[in-house]
C-alpha positions as CSV (number, residue, x, y, z in Angstrom):
1,M,-0.6,-4.5,-23.9
2,A,-2.3,-3.6,-20.6
3,R,-1.9,-5.9,-17.6
4,K,-4.8,-8.0,-16.4
5,L,-6.7,-6.3,-13.6
6,R,-5.9,-7.6,-10.1
7,V,-8.9,-9.2,-8.5
8,S,-9.8,-7.3,-5.4
9,L,-13.3,-7.9,-4.0
10,G,-14.8,-5.4,-1.6
11,T,-15.5,-6.4,2.0
12,I,-12.8,-9.1,1.9
13,C,-9.9,-8.7,4.2
14,C,-6.6,-8.9,2.4
15,H,-3.0,-9.1,3.5
16,T,-1.0,-6.7,1.2
17,L,2.8,-6.6,0.8
18,N,5.5,-5.1,-1.4
19,R,9.2,-4.8,-1.0
20,G,11.9,-2.4,-2.0
21,N,13.4,-2.7,-5.5
22,G,16.2,-5.3,-5.3
23,R,15.1,-5.9,-1.7
24,T,16.5,-2.5,-0.7
25,T,15.3,-0.5,2.3
26,V,12.5,2.0,1.6
27,F,12.4,3.6,5.1
28,H,15.9,5.1,5.8
29,Q,15.1,7.5,8.6
30,D,12.6,7.4,11.5
31,G,10.4,10.0,9.8
32,D,10.1,7.9,6.6
33,Y,7.8,5.4,8.1
34,A,5.8,8.1,9.9
35,A,5.4,9.9,6.6
36,F,4.2,6.6,5.0
37,L,1.5,6.2,7.6
38,I,0.4,9.8,6.8
39,L,0.2,8.9,3.1
40,M,-1.9,5.8,4.1
41,K,-4.4,8.2,5.8
42,Q,-4.5,10.4,2.7
43,A,-5.0,7.3,0.5
44,N,-8.0,6.5,2.7
45,E,-9.5,9.9,2.0
46,R,-9.3,9.2,-1.7
47,V,-10.3,5.5,-1.6
48,P,-11.9,4.4,1.7
49,M,-10.1,1.4,3.2
50,S,-10.3,0.0,6.7
51,S,-8.0,-2.2,8.8
52,P,-9.6,-4.9,10.9
53,S,-7.1,-4.5,13.8
54,D,-4.7,-2.0,15.4
55,Q,-1.3,-2.8,13.9
56,S,2.1,-1.1,13.9
57,F,2.2,-1.8,10.1
58,P,-1.3,-2.2,8.9
59,S,-0.9,-4.7,6.1
60,R,-4.4,-6.1,6.5
61,V,-6.9,-4.0,4.8
62,V,-10.6,-4.2,3.8
63,A,-11.9,-2.3,0.7
64,E,-15.4,-1.1,0.6
65,N,-15.9,-1.8,-3.1
66,D,-14.6,-4.2,-5.7
67,G,-11.4,-2.9,-7.3
68,D,-10.7,-0.4,-4.6
69,L,-7.6,-2.2,-3.2
70,S,-5.7,-1.6,-6.5
71,K,-6.7,2.0,-6.7
72,W,-5.7,2.6,-3.1
73,M,-2.3,0.8,-3.5
74,Q,-1.6,2.6,-6.7
75,W,-2.1,6.0,-5.2
76,L,-0.2,5.1,-2.0
77,T,2.9,3.7,-3.7
78,T,3.1,6.4,-6.3
79,A,2.8,9.1,-3.6
80,H,5.5,7.4,-1.6
81,V,7.8,7.2,-4.5
82,R,7.4,10.9,-5.3
83,R,8.3,11.8,-1.7
84,Y,11.2,9.3,-1.7
85,H,12.7,10.7,-4.9
86,F,12.3,14.3,-3.7
87,L,13.8,13.6,-0.3
88,Y,16.7,11.4,-1.5
89,D,17.3,13.0,-4.9
90,S,16.9,9.7,-6.6
91,A,15.2,8.3,-9.7
92,G,13.8,4.9,-10.9
93,H,11.9,2.3,-9.1
94,A,11.6,2.3,-5.3
95,W,9.2,-0.7,-5.1
96,Q,9.9,-4.1,-6.7
97,G,7.1,-4.8,-9.1
98,R,3.4,-4.8,-8.3
99,F,2.1,-5.3,-4.8
100,K,0.9,-8.7,-3.7
101,S,-2.3,-9.4,-1.9
102,F,-3.9,-12.4,-0.4
103,P,-7.4,-12.8,1.0
104,I,-7.4,-13.8,4.6
105,Q,-9.8,-14.6,7.4
106,S,-10.2,-11.5,9.5
107,D,-9.5,-11.7,13.3
108,N,-12.6,-9.7,13.9
109,P,-16.1,-10.8,13.0
């Protein structure tokens, strides 16, 4: 049976989070985080997403359209896992379950 779709409304700022499977580290080397940020930019090319403020880890994002947050996160986490498995010669889950998201009040009007 398919999962229920996650509610993600466009133009609403959301705080998104996920953790490593079993709470393990997903960024082992300095370049891992930099590569993740590059993947975030590539995800933005596929599904436009904006961040309301300059952050070192942009966990607050705003989708342009309803449902885009899920599409964006799916591509981002899948692309990251593929890179992770290739680089560390591993298999299985890198992320623990589905991402979480919470609507928040944006700092910027």
